[in-house]
C-alpha positions, 0 to 999 in steps of 0.5 A: 694534334688535330683541331675541331672545326665548328660548322656554324651554319647561317641558318642558326643565326637566321632562326635565332633572330626570329621574333615571335609575332604578337597573338600568333600563338597561345601564351604557353606556346610562346613561353615554350618557343622562347625557352625550348627544350631539346628533344631527348630522342634521336633525330635521323637525317636522311639524305638522298637524290637520284634513285633515292625514292626506292632506297628511302622506301626500303629504309622506312620499311625496316623501321618499327612503328614504335622505334622512338626516333624521328626521321627527316628526309631531305631530297633534291626536288624540282622547285617548280613541281608539287611534292608527291614524296609524302604520299608515296612514302606512306605506302612504305611505313605505318608511321605518320608522314608529313611534309614540313611546314615552317616551325614544325616541331619534331616528334618521335615515330614520325617522318618529315619530308622537305618541301620543294624549293626550300632549305631546311634547318632545325633549332631546338627540335623545331624545323624551319624553312628558309628561302634558298640562297644558292641558284638552282643547280648549285644547292646543297640542301643535305649538307645544309640540314646535316650541319644544323642537325649536328649543331642542334642535336649534338651526339643524338644526331644521326646522318644517313646517306642513300642513293644519289649523284654528286657529293652533297651530304659529305661535309654534313656527315663530317660535322655530325661525326665531329659532334659525336653523332652516328653516320651511316651510308648505303652500300654503293653496290646496292645503290642505283647511283653511287655518287653520294655514298661513294663520296662519303666513304672516300672521305672516311666519314661512314661509321657503318656501310650496309644496304638501305634496308639494313640501316634501321636495325644498325641504328637501333643496335647502336642506340641500344648498346651505347654505354655511358662512360662519361657519367661515371666519375673517376672516383666512382669507377676506379676500374673504368679509369684504369681501363681508360688508361689502358686504352691511352697506353695502347694508342701511344704504343701503336701510334706514338702519340700520347692522349693522356692530356686530352679532356677525359670527356672527349675520350669518353665520347669517342670510346662510347661511339666505337663501343656502340658501333661494335655493340660492346657494353663494357669497357673491358670488352672494348680493351680486349677488342683493341688488343685483338684488332690493331686496325680498331686502334687506327680508327679510334685514333682518327676519331680522336683527331676530329679532322673536320674543317672548312673554308672560311669557317666563322666568316665574321672572324675572317672578315675582321682579320682581313679588314682590321688586322692584316692591313696594319700588320703589313703597314708595320713591316719593312719592305723586303721582309717576310711575314710569317704565319703558322696554322696549328692543326691545319687538318686537310688544309682548308684553314691554311689556304683560307689564310693564304687567300686573305693575305693575297687579297690584302696585298693586292688591295694595298698594292704590296705585291713584290715588296713583301712576301708571306710564308705560312707554315701549316702543321697537323698531327695526322700525316694522312691529312697533311698529305691530302692538304699538300695536294690542294684538291677539294670536292665540289661542295666547297662552293658552299663555303667559298664565294663565287669570286674567290672560287673563280680567282683562287681555284681551278675546276677539275673533273672531281672538284676544285684544286687550289691555284699555284700562287696560293699553294706556294705560299703554304708549307705543310708539315706533320707536327705534334704540337705538344711534343715537337718544337714550335715555329718562332718569330711569327706575325700570325698564329691560328689555332682554332677549336683545338684547345677545348679538347685539352686539359686546362694545364696543357692549355696554359702551356700552349698559350704560353708557347704561343706568346713565345712564338709570336713577335710583339704585335703579332696576331693570335686567332682562336676558336669561338669557344676558346680564350687566353685565360690568365694571359691577359698581360701578354695579349690584348683582345680586339673588341667584339666577339671574334677571338683575335688577340694581339701580342703585347709589344712590351709583355714578357711571359710571366709563366715559365716557358716549357718548350716542347721537346722532340721525342727520341727513339727508345735507343736513345736511353743508352746515351750517357746521362752525365753528358746530357746533364753537363749540356743542360747546365752549361749556361750561355755566359760560360767560358766554354760556350763563349770560346766556342762561339768566338771560334765558330765566328772567326775560324770556322769556314762558311758553309751551306747545307742543301737538299738534292735540289740545291735549296738551302736548309742551313747556313753556318758562318758569313756567306755574304762574300759568296752568296747574294739574294737574286732580284725578284721573288725570294729564292733560297736556291744556292745556284740562284744565289751563287755569285757569277764566278762561283755559279758554274763551278758550283753546279758541276761540282755539286752534280759530280759529288752527288753522283760519285758520293765522294768529296769534290774540291774546286777553285774559282774566282768569286766574280768574273772581274776579280783582281785575282789576288784571291780565289774561292775553294769550294768543297762539296761533300755528299752526306750518306749517313742515315739520320736527319742529314741523310741525302743532304749535301754540305758546301764549304767556302774558303778563301785561298790567297795567291802569294806575291812572289808567285805573282812576280814570277808569273810577271817575269815569264810574261815579259819574255813572251809579251807579244804572245800575251798580247795576242792571247789577250786580243783573242780573249777580248774577241771571245768575250765580245762573242760571249757577250753577243751570245748572252744578248741573243739568249736574253732576247730569245728569253724575252721572246719566249716569255712574251710567247708564254704570256700569250699562251697563258692568256689563251689558257686563261680564256680556255680555262674560263670557258671550261669553268662555264662548261663545268658550271653548266654541267653541274647545273645539268647534273642537278636538273638530271637528279631532280628529273630522276626524282620526279620520274621516280615519283611519277612512276610510283604514281603511275603504278598506283594509278594502274592498280587503282584502275584495275581495282575499279575495272574489277569492281564494275565488272563484278556489279554486272551493271552495264555502264557507259561514260560519255564526254560533254559532246556525247562521245564514248569515253569508256564502257564496261563489258556488260554494256555489250548486251545493249550496245555493241561496242568494240575498242575502236568505238571509243570517241564515236558519238553515241547517236552513231551507235546501234542501241537495242533499247527502244530509246529514241530520246537518249541524246536529248535526255543526255543533253538535258541532264548536262544542262540541269545537272539533275539525274534522270531515271527511266525504265526501258525495254529492249527489242528482245523484250528485256527491261532495263532501269536506265539512269543518266547522271552528270560525271563529276571530277574531284575538283567538282567539274562536270566532264560528261555523262554516266549512263547505267543500265540495270537488268530488271527483266526478272522484276518486270516478269514477277510484277506482271505475274503479280498483276495477273494473279491479282486480276484472277483473284478479282 
């Protein structure tokens, strides 16, 4: 059974704690802020990093201007530079593109861009900016926003991952999917950098994987085809109900797991998502699709499991568990006892390892290491998730949920992320289990089952709470999710004060509800078992004559035995084995070769290996201890079990006493008197051999101590190397993050450069088309730029750039050019003159200051407009006028 993980972000609590300042907004705006309504349109979160500018442009180019959706772009930006992304994205879309300011309300058909050096969250459709808490290079802004988006918008949230390096966005996509939203990932083959898309795909969090330009159409198709199964009650839609039951039957037939006790609303939402992805509007069509495509059943099965989790989810609850509960729990345990815990619905293991870390830290703070041991059972319905949990490997972005101290203490950094340390891994035992069908663990001190019950029907919730009460020892701890409670079982549990869902098992309480323990499922072939035998076994009470007789025979006449696996680990013990096995000092070890007494260990090892090799029973005799009085011997019967079934591959070891008869001892004594000298000689040799053996053991012990000391030195060196490697890896991550920021800045600058180049070409063509000769001078009257028509007046070549205008040959009769230019620079008043060239051509000359966009004077602009024709016409008019007069 899979649990839901509520990814509560710190941003939500921070935003909720904000107080509206007095007179900061109108009355209506204040009321709207205090009681906001969530927007009814989808909000699309877009996460991108290096190479993402091109992908975002392609995405927005495929979005219609009236799509009815809002888009929020989150990218890794250099915190020291001014953001140019909104300006660049406006060229790709006709929608309004703005950079987010604090408390910006999201509107449809708009694009919102995160500003540099800020984390962004969302509450009731309003975007909020927060100061980043993580250092530069270790920030995960995409995960941060996606989590908040999922919490705020629920099933209306849409998450998109585009080109980028690293793994940012993977955890956030999982939270969106958990809340019923849609997740889309750019096809890695079309991305410039496939790190982020590849990470999301490997985690199994992508609903749709296509190139960036096709993603908008997929979102629109999904939104247009999502049916509304949940709004139909079963009484109103009996046909729909029957089809839902068919889906549940298909799931049970294909996976072996029954979802009939799940809340129907959960099943509806998950089926709606799958139908929307496949563009199916009728449940009947989806049932047909399921029957024709068994792989879709697997996908729906994983959707229902909701396998999203994180380390130390809801930190306040974990802090209370560590500070208030665990110290008392350890204080009430006897020295040498084992504290047992069960994490039901462990998913990929984050919560189980979180609990193990708390146990370790508590034992270290109380200085209990070596006195008390901990055993944590972690189970889940999804066998794939359990296998992943056993590996103990996690992506780099777990650093967002784990403190730097714990990350350094309990994790080993690797190339692709982090691996849990061996000391924590050995505390947890993972297993695949159906919480509803399989038997539970018992005699527990801690039981966590968080955010699983909310997906089950109320009837099943009661059964599981009753089951938990049965599994826990008096005084044991039950930890539930924030939205879960113990219901009517207030007599069995006592709640801790506060909002955390931590409950203590009442020491004097008994379950008042009849406990229905889950029964392990059997195969279909078990239907042929004799029902009468089953009935007789079911009604046989524990105080019947048959039961008591069998128990007495087992106790007094059945031999002591142990069932072990291929490594010698004890799985089951029958009878009293204390005469043959004893716990070894140090950390608890249930290996039979470690626990076997001195006289048995050697014979047992050889017999065990022989029995497993030959597959035949092996019987040997030996003395229990090396200094045994030889009045009795131990007979070891070692038998390999080849039969298929639960016992397949295991080995049964039976211990039995064999007495040495008195007359045999006397007969041996009689023979010994005949050759007394021989015996004395043999005893002397035996003593020497024992002394030599003892010396050998001492030498071996000394060598072991030296090796241990050497191993500790190597371990110390390894820790130093590991610390150095962690520092180098941290530096590598920071460099990678800086590289992503530089990639983003480079893409923006390249886009600006292209735009500037296009603008420059436009200006050049504009100036040339006007046929106005123009020359640009700087403040020192040096040539900065000119148009091609200026060659009619001043013969300029590209090499003249930077030369003073006074050094150039000018065909105009204008000796005061330099003085007039300096006067214009001084007074900032334009100057107009009509001048004639040496060739007799007239030019209207204008000198004016060169102003920049920020209103600075940066030189002189001189324009020459040919007015020879005008002057000729003017002269002809004057001549005509004189002739007339």
